[in-house]
N, C-alpha and C positions, 0 to 999 in steps of 0.2 A: 487527548492532544499530545503531540510530540514537538520537541524543540531541537532545531539545528544549531550547530556551532556558530558562534559569533566571533570571528577572528579579530575584528576591530574593537570588540568589547575588551578583550584581553590587552590589546595594544593601548586602548584608552586608559586602562588601569596603570600600565607602565608609564604612559605619558604624564599622568597626574600624580604619580608617587612623589615627585619633587615638591608638591604642595602639602603633603601629609607627613606627619612625624613617624608613622608606622608603615610597614610594608603592606601592600595589598594582599588580600586573600583571593586566590584564583583557583580554578579547577576544582579539585576534590576538597580544598580547604574552604571553599565558599558554601558552607552548609547552613541549614536553617538553625541548627544548634548554635553555631558561631554568631549568627545574626541576633538570635534571641539573648545571647549572653552579653551583648553590648549594653552598657549603662551610660546614658547621657553623653555620647561622643559629641565633640564640638561641631564636627561636620561628618556627615555620612553620605558616601557616594556609592550607588549600586548600579552597575552596568550589566544588564542581563536581558532576558525576555520578560515582558510584562503582558498581562492579558486581562480581558474582561469577558467572561463567558456569557454570551447572550443566548436567548431562547431561540434555537435554530429550528425547533419543531414547527414554528409558525410559517417557515419558509421565507421570512422577511430577510433581506440583506442586512448585514450588520451596520448599525449607524456609524457614520463617520469614516467608512472604509474609503481609502484612496484607490481609485481604479486607474489602471494603465490605459491610456487612450493614445494610440499612435506612439509618439515619443514624449508625451507629456502626461500630466495627471489632472484630475479634477476632484473636488470635494463635494459631496452631496450637499444641497442647499439646506438652510436651517429648517424650512418647512418639512422637508423629507425626514430630517433627523428627528423632529418632534413627532411626526407621524409614526416613525419606526421605533421610538423609544420603548424600553421595557415597561410593562404595565403590571408589575408584580404588586400584589396586595400588601406585601411586607417589604418596604423599601430597604430595610436592614439586610434583606437578602443579598443586596449588592456587595456587602462586605464578604460574603462567601463566594461570590462569582469573580471577584477581582483578586489578582495575586501576582507573585513573581516566581520565576523558575530559578532554583538554586541547584547545587550539586545533587545529582541523582534524580532530577525531575523526570527523566524519561523512564525511570524504573518504578516510580510510585509516588504516593502522597508525601513521603518524608522529604522529597526534594521540592515540594511546593510550599510556599508560605502565603497564606491568604491575607486579605486586608483585615479580617476579623482578628487573626492572630497578631498582626502588626499593631493593631489598636491596643493590645494588652502589653506591648513592650514598654520598657522604661527609657524613653528618650527625652525626659524632662531635662532642660538645660542645653539640649541640642539646638544650635543656631540655624542649621541648614541641613536638609535632607534632599539629595538629588536622586531621583529615580530615572536614570538614563536608560529607558526601555520603552517599548511600544505601549500605548493605551493606558499609561499610568494615571492619567487625569480624567478618565471617563468612568461612568458608573450609572447607577440608577438615580435619576434626577427627580426631585420633588419640587413643587411650587413653594418657594420660601424657606425650604429646609436644606438646600445645598445638594451635593452629589454624594451618594453612598458608594464608596469604592476606596481605592488606595489613598487618594488625596485626603479623604476624611479620616482614614486610619492613621495617617502620619500626624494629623492634628491631635487626635485622641491620644496618641502615644506621647505627646508633649513637645514636639518640635516647633520652633518658632516660625520657620518658613520652609518652603518646599519648592522644588522645580519638578514639574511633571509634564507628560506629553499628552496631546489630544488625539493623536492618531499614530499609525505605524511609522516609527522613526527610521530613517536610513542609517545603517550601521556606520558607514564611513563618514557621513556628514555629521553625525552626532559626535564622533571622536573629535573632529575639527572644531565643532561648536563648543565642546566642553573645555578644550585647551584654551580657547579665547576667553571663555567665561571665567575660569579660575585665575587666569592671568590678570583679568580686570579686577577681580576681587582682591587680589594681593596688593593692588595699587590703591586700596581704600575706596573703591567705587561701590555704591550701594548695590544690594543684591538684584533688584529689578533692573537698574540701569546697567549693571554689568552684563546681564543677559541680553538686554536690548542692543548694547554695543556689539556683543558677540554675534548676534543675528545679523547686524548690519555688515559685519566683516564677511560673513558668508554670502550675503546678498550681492556683494561686489565681486564675487568669484564666479566666473562664467559657468563652471560645472555645478554650482550650488545656488544659482540665482533664483530658481523657481521656489515659491513659498513651501512646497512640499519638503524641501531639505532643511530650511532654517526656522520655519514658523511653528512646528508642533509643540515646542516647549514653552511653558509659561511659568512665571514665578508668582507665588501667593504667600500671604503672611507678612512678616516683617520685611520691609523693603530696604532698610538702612544698611550701611556697611557692616561687615562682620567685625568683631572685636579684633584689634590689632594683635593682641597677645596669642591668638590661636595659630598665627603663622610662625611663631618663634620655634626653633628646634627644641626637642625635648632635652631636659637637663640630665646629665649622666648620673647614674645611681651612686650614692656615697660609698 
């Protein structure tokens, strides 16, 4: 697979830097090595391409794909999704099929971080991980055992909560959604409620009123407000 540039992802990082004490890593700085080196960041926001590699050999269309119909969109119904879901004998396979594109992704595997790799990262103490990318909430589903993919990997890494997407997110709409989401968080609003209000803000904008634009992202894990102390500016070194 190959990945195109996401201009609004870079702009999103610039928009959100006012909420973070450190400068964003963009372009060639956004490497797998840099991501793996993070230890328990209070908040981690990743804006890039996400993917879940389904079995295309069967000829089945990918579950959850949004198809362009005239000037609107539709989502395949739940029955279709269930019928088309992967039937791998080993559900843990989903941890290898899901991943994120980082610097160098179009050159080889060193630019790809898989869900299995993320599961081994040290994000204990991290209050929130936001995967602002396509398909970060999908994976191999099992009855009673959850979804094997990026969302499971973030939990295994130790993060208390996460925001992930259920289908291909629109680049521009995601930028607007995340600005509203973080603004709500800084006002002491709970993580789930902050996202709900951000979605409502997009819903009332004519260009984003269709659910395709505002509905893909969900919050799971701890729903409460983030600790107030994480919004304080970093103290200068002595």
